C-alpha positions as CSV (number, residue, x, y, z in Angstrom):
1,X,-1.4,114.2,141.0
2,X,-2.1,116.5,138.0
3,X,-4.9,115.7,135.7
4,X,-2.5,116.0,132.7
5,X,-0.4,113.2,134.2
6,X,-3.4,110.9,134.4
7,X,-4.5,111.8,130.9
8,X,-1.1,110.8,129.5
9,X,-1.3,107.5,131.4
10,X,-4.6,106.8,129.8
11,X,-3.4,107.7,126.3
12,X,-0.4,105.4,126.8
13,X,-2.7,102.6,127.7
14,X,-4.7,103.3,124.5
15,X,-1.5,103.0,122.5
16,X,-0.7,99.7,124.0
17,X,-4.2,98.4,123.4
18,X,-4.1,99.4,119.8
19,X,-0.7,97.9,119.3
20,X,-1.6,94.6,120.9
21,X,-4.9,94.2,119.1
22,X,-4.0,95.5,115.6
23,X,-0.3,94.6,115.3
24,X,0.6,98.0,113.9
25,X,4.2,99.1,113.7
26,X,5.3,102.2,115.7
27,X,5.3,104.3,112.5
28,X,1.7,103.3,111.8
29,X,0.6,104.0,115.4
30,X,2.2,107.5,115.1
31,X,0.4,108.2,111.8
32,X,-3.1,107.4,113.2
33,X,-5.2,110.5,112.4
34,X,-7.9,112.1,114.5
35,X,-10.5,110.7,112.1
36,X,-9.0,107.1,112.1
37,X,-12.2,105.4,113.3
38,X,-14.2,104.3,110.3
39,X,-17.9,104.1,111.1
40,X,-18.7,100.5,112.2
41,X,-20.3,98.4,109.5
42,X,-23.2,96.1,110.4
43,X,-22.8,92.8,108.5
44,X,-25.8,91.1,110.1
45,X,-27.6,90.7,113.4
46,X,-25.1,91.1,116.1
47,X,-22.2,91.2,113.7
48,X,-20.2,94.5,113.5
49,X,-17.0,95.2,111.6
50,X,-14.6,97.8,113.1
51,X,-11.9,99.4,111.1
52,X,-9.1,101.9,111.8
53,X,-7.3,103.8,109.1
54,X,-3.7,105.0,109.2
55,X,-0.6,105.1,106.9
56,X,1.6,102.3,105.9
57,X,5.1,103.7,106.1
58,X,7.6,100.8,105.9
59,X,8.4,99.9,102.4
60,X,6.1,102.6,101.0
61,X,8.3,105.6,100.4
62,X,8.6,108.8,102.5
63,X,4.9,109.7,102.5
64,X,3.5,106.2,103.0
65,X,0.0,105.1,101.8
66,X,-3.3,105.1,103.5
67,X,-4.7,101.7,104.5
68,X,-7.3,100.2,106.9
69,X,-7.0,97.6,109.6
70,X,-10.0,95.4,110.4
71,X,-10.0,95.1,114.1
72,X,-12.2,94.6,117.2
73,X,-14.4,97.0,119.3
74,X,-11.7,97.4,122.0
75,X,-9.1,98.8,119.6
76,X,-11.7,101.0,117.9
77,X,-12.8,102.3,121.3
78,X,-9.2,102.9,122.5
79,X,-8.6,105.2,119.5
80,X,-11.9,107.0,120.1
81,X,-10.8,107.6,123.8
82,X,-7.4,108.8,122.8
83,X,-9.0,111.3,120.3
84,X,-11.4,112.5,123.0
85,X,-8.4,113.2,125.3
86,X,-6.5,115.0,122.6
87,X,-5.3,118.4,123.8
88,X,-7.5,121.0,122.1
89,X,-4.5,123.4,121.8
90,X,-2.4,120.7,120.0
91,X,-2.5,121.4,116.3
92,X,-1.2,117.9,115.4
93,X,-3.6,115.9,113.1
94,X,-2.5,112.7,114.8
95,X,-4.3,110.9,117.7
96,X,-1.0,109.9,119.4
97,X,1.7,111.9,117.6
98,X,5.4,111.1,117.9
99,X,6.4,109.1,121.0
100,X,9.0,106.7,122.2
101,X,7.2,103.4,122.7
102,X,9.6,101.8,125.3
103,X,9.7,104.9,127.5
104,X,5.9,105.2,127.5
105,X,5.4,101.5,128.3
106,X,8.0,101.5,131.0
107,X,6.5,104.6,132.6
108,X,3.0,103.1,132.5
109,X,4.2,99.8,134.0
110,X,6.0,101.6,136.8
111,X,2.8,103.6,137.6
112,X,0.4,100.7,137.4
113,X,2.7,98.4,139.5
114,X,3.4,101.2,142.0
115,X,1.4,102.4,145.0
116,X,-1.1,104.5,143.0
117,X,-1.9,101.8,140.5
118,X,-2.4,99.3,143.4
119,X,-4.6,101.8,145.2
120,X,-6.8,101.9,142.2
121,X,-6.9,98.1,142.0
122,X,-5.1,97.8,138.7
123,X,-3.7,94.4,137.7
124,X,0.1,94.4,137.8
125,X,1.8,94.5,134.4
126,X,4.4,91.7,134.0
127,X,8.1,92.6,133.6
128,X,8.3,91.2,130.1
129,X,9.5,93.6,127.5
130,X,6.9,95.5,125.5
131,X,7.6,97.0,122.1
132,X,6.0,97.0,118.7
133,X,8.0,94.0,117.6
134,X,6.8,92.0,120.6
135,X,3.2,93.1,120.2
136,X,3.2,92.2,116.4
137,X,4.8,88.8,117.0
138,X,2.4,88.1,119.9
139,X,-0.6,88.9,117.8
140,X,0.8,86.9,114.8
141,X,1.3,83.8,117.1
142,X,-2.2,84.1,118.5
143,X,-3.7,84.3,115.0
144,X,-1.6,81.4,113.8
145,X,-3.0,79.1,116.4
146,X,-6.4,79.3,114.9
147,X,-7.8,77.3,111.9
148,X,-6.5,79.0,108.8
149,X,-4.5,81.2,111.1
150,X,-1.1,81.1,109.3
151,X,-2.6,83.0,106.3
152,X,-4.4,85.5,108.7
153,X,-1.1,86.0,110.6
154,X,0.5,87.2,107.3
155,X,-2.4,89.3,106.0
156,X,-3.6,91.1,109.1
157,X,-0.3,92.7,110.1
158,X,0.2,93.7,106.4
159,X,2.9,91.2,105.7
160,X,1.5,90.2,102.3
161,X,1.8,93.8,101.1
162,X,5.3,94.3,102.4
163,X,6.8,90.8,101.8
164,X,10.3,92.1,100.9
165,X,10.7,93.8,104.2
166,X,9.2,91.1,106.4
167,X,10.5,88.0,104.6
168,X,7.4,85.9,105.3
169,X,6.8,85.1,101.7
170,X,10.0,85.8,99.8
171,X,12.5,84.1,102.1
172,X,11.4,80.5,102.7
173,X,13.9,79.0,105.1
174,X,14.5,82.4,106.6
175,X,12.0,84.4,108.6
176,X,9.1,82.3,107.3
177,X,10.7,79.0,108.5
178,X,11.6,80.6,111.9
179,X,8.0,81.8,112.3
180,X,6.6,78.4,111.4
181,X,9.0,76.7,113.9
182,X,8.0,79.1,116.6
183,X,4.3,78.5,115.9
184,X,4.8,74.7,116.1
185,X,6.7,75.0,119.4
186,X,4.0,77.2,120.9
187,X,1.3,74.9,119.6
188,X,2.8,72.0,121.5
189,X,2.9,73.9,124.7
190,X,-0.7,75.1,124.2
191,X,-1.9,71.6,123.3
192,X,-0.4,70.1,126.5
193,X,-2.1,72.8,128.5
194,X,-5.4,72.3,126.8
195,X,-5.2,68.5,127.3
196,X,-4.3,69.0,130.9
197,X,-7.3,71.3,131.4
198,X,-9.6,68.7,129.7
199,X,-8.2,66.0,132.1
200,X,-8.7,68.2,135.1
201,X,-12.3,68.9,134.0
202,X,-13.0,65.2,133.8
203,X,-11.6,64.8,137.3
204,X,-14.1,67.5,138.4
205,X,-17.0,65.7,136.8
206,X,-17.1,67.9,133.6
207,X,-17.1,65.4,130.8
208,X,-16.3,65.9,127.1
209,X,-19.1,65.3,124.6
210,X,-19.3,64.4,121.0
211,X,-18.7,61.3,118.9
212,X,-15.0,61.1,120.1
213,X,-15.8,61.6,123.8
214,X,-15.9,57.9,124.7
215,X,-12.3,57.3,123.4
216,X,-11.0,60.4,125.2
217,X,-12.7,59.5,128.4
218,X,-11.2,56.0,128.3
219,X,-7.8,57.5,127.7
220,X,-8.1,59.9,130.6
221,X,-9.3,57.0,132.8
222,X,-6.1,55.1,132.0
223,X,-4.1,58.3,132.9
224,X,-6.0,58.5,136.2
225,X,-5.2,54.9,136.9
226,X,-1.5,55.5,136.3
227,X,-1.5,58.5,138.6
228,X,-3.0,56.4,141.4
229,X,-0.3,53.8,140.8
230,X,2.3,56.5,141.1
231,X,0.7,57.8,144.3
232,X,0.6,54.3,145.8
233,X,4.3,53.7,145.0
234,X,5.3,56.9,146.8
235,X,2.9,57.5,149.7
236,X,2.6,61.1,150.7
237,X,3.6,62.4,147.3
238,X,0.7,63.6,145.1
239,X,1.4,63.7,141.4
240,X,1.2,67.2,140.0
241,X,0.5,68.9,136.7
242,X,3.9,68.0,135.2
243,X,3.3,64.3,135.9
244,X,-0.1,64.5,134.1
245,X,1.5,66.4,131.2
246,X,4.1,63.7,130.8
247,X,1.3,61.1,130.6
248,X,-0.9,63.0,128.1
249,X,1.9,64.5,125.9
250,X,1.5,61.8,123.2
251,X,-2.2,62.4,122.9
252,X,-1.7,66.2,123.1
253,X,0.5,65.9,119.9
254,X,-2.7,64.8,118.0
255,X,-4.7,67.8,119.1
256,X,-5.9,70.3,116.5
257,X,-8.3,73.2,117.3
258,X,-11.5,73.4,115.4
259,X,-13.8,76.4,115.3
260,X,-16.1,74.8,117.9
261,X,-14.4,71.6,118.9
262,X,-11.2,69.7,119.6
263,X,-9.9,67.4,116.9
264,X,-7.9,64.5,118.2
265,X,-6.2,63.5,115.0
266,X,-4.8,60.2,116.1
267,X,-5.9,58.1,113.2
268,X,-6.2,59.8,109.8
269,X,-8.2,56.9,108.4
270,X,-11.0,57.8,110.8
271,X,-11.0,61.5,110.2
272,X,-14.4,62.4,108.6
273,X,-12.9,65.4,106.8
274,X,-10.3,63.3,105.0
275,X,-12.8,60.7,104.1
276,X,-15.1,63.3,102.6
277,X,-12.2,64.8,100.7
278,X,-10.9,61.4,99.5
279,X,-7.5,61.9,101.1
280,X,-7.4,59.4,104.0
281,X,-3.6,59.4,104.1
282,X,-3.1,63.1,104.8
283,X,-1.1,64.1,107.8
284,X,-3.4,67.0,108.9
285,X,-7.1,67.5,109.3
286,X,-9.1,69.7,106.9
287,X,-10.6,72.3,109.3
288,X,-12.7,73.8,106.5
289,X,-14.5,70.4,106.0
290,X,-14.9,69.6,109.7
291,X,-18.3,68.2,110.9
292,X,-17.5,67.7,114.5
293,X,-21.0,66.3,115.3
294,X,-20.3,63.3,113.1
295,X,-16.5,62.9,113.3
296,X,-15.3,60.0,115.6
297,X,-12.2,62.0,116.6
298,X,-13.9,65.2,117.6
299,X,-15.0,66.3,121.1
300,X,-16.9,69.3,122.5
301,X,-16.0,70.9,125.8
302,X,-17.4,73.7,128.0
303,X,-15.1,76.2,126.3
304,X,-16.9,75.6,123.1
305,X,-20.3,76.3,124.5
306,X,-20.4,80.0,123.6
307,X,-19.6,79.3,119.9
308,X,-22.5,76.8,119.7
309,X,-24.8,79.2,121.6
310,X,-24.0,82.1,119.3
311,X,-24.6,79.9,116.3
312,X,-28.0,78.8,117.6
313,X,-29.1,82.4,118.4
314,X,-28.0,83.6,114.9
315,X,-30.0,80.8,113.2
316,X,-33.1,81.6,115.3
317,X,-32.9,85.2,114.0
318,X,-32.4,84.1,110.4
319,X,-35.3,81.7,110.6
320,X,-37.5,84.4,112.0
321,X,-36.6,86.6,109.0
322,X,-37.4,84.0,106.3
323,X,-40.6,84.5,104.4
324,X,-43.3,81.9,104.0
325,X,-42.3,81.5,100.4
326,X,-38.9,79.9,101.3
327,X,-39.9,76.7,103.1
328,X,-36.9,74.8,101.9
329,X,-34.4,77.3,103.3
330,X,-36.3,77.5,106.5
331,X,-36.3,73.7,106.9
332,X,-32.5,73.6,106.2
333,X,-31.8,76.2,108.8
334,X,-34.1,74.5,111.3
335,X,-32.2,71.3,110.9
336,X,-29.0,73.1,111.6
337,X,-30.5,74.8,114.6
338,X,-31.7,71.5,116.0
339,X,-28.2,70.2,115.7
340,X,-26.7,73.2,117.5
341,X,-29.3,72.8,120.3
342,X,-28.5,69.1,120.6
343,X,-24.8,69.9,121.0
344,X,-25.6,72.5,123.6
345,X,-27.8,70.1,125.5
346,X,-25.1,67.5,125.5
347,X,-22.5,70.0,126.8
348,X,-24.8,71.2,129.5
349,X,-25.8,67.7,130.5
350,X,-22.1,66.8,130.8
351,X,-21.7,69.6,133.3
352,X,-24.9,68.8,135.2
353,X,-26.7,71.9,133.8
354,X,-30.1,72.1,132.2
355,X,-30.3,73.9,128.9
């Protein structure tokens, strides 16, 4: 197999990585210059900002306009690798140049899923269609699932600057309504899966923690009892995931994702964020005012541990950099650090681990 063939496979993989992680259109991918990688910017200890620059073409006239995408290390590194593999004799100023996205992705999938890719131990690529429209929508849906994500899902793929062509802002009831409906449907599927995972964790002895943990544990105990009744009524038939999902679906509808917790928004009158805001009758929690340590409807799970651990480490670094002349600030951060460590200790104890 020629080296050029392998180089092109790697460059195609780079295109797919950048498309999936940035949401760029095909025209924007093709316009990525050789110097697209803006030097990383350090925003604080362990906090780096990565940016890629290219041209916005759609809706901007024939020449387009230069713009930057804030992205992650993996996309930044993919462009760097593609530039490093750029043919020296190629006079094009672009990292990828002109290409047919579908043909490249189809060819890469056939190679990865074929004998050579399997010999190299590469994970098979599913048969789902891959094109810039799919990658943009996939990224938008992932962003929209997070707190404040609907705004991010419009800003990051440059929808706000091209509203007339995308329809997210100028056509309520059109593309915007369709997108919101898709997000809501995906959220329900995701919530059921997360609730099922939390239930399976409890069955395996991994308990939720937090002020709302007792209520959730009691609910899961009632679900477990119903499953035993179903099994007793039909000996030899063990209820599966679908039976569990059917039993937890009502509770799953109340689930909202916090930055470091699950919010089971079953009773608005008990939601601490709404109490603090003076809007106890609202139909959604206020993620920006969430204090999951004190809210009676919030729980912490093993999946949230990395967020609390990172928060604790950052606070330790900040405390170490505070001068002696700032005792008040140091005391405030120490109290926050103590809270983070307490949450970590509870999560670890719920899993039988020592901090």
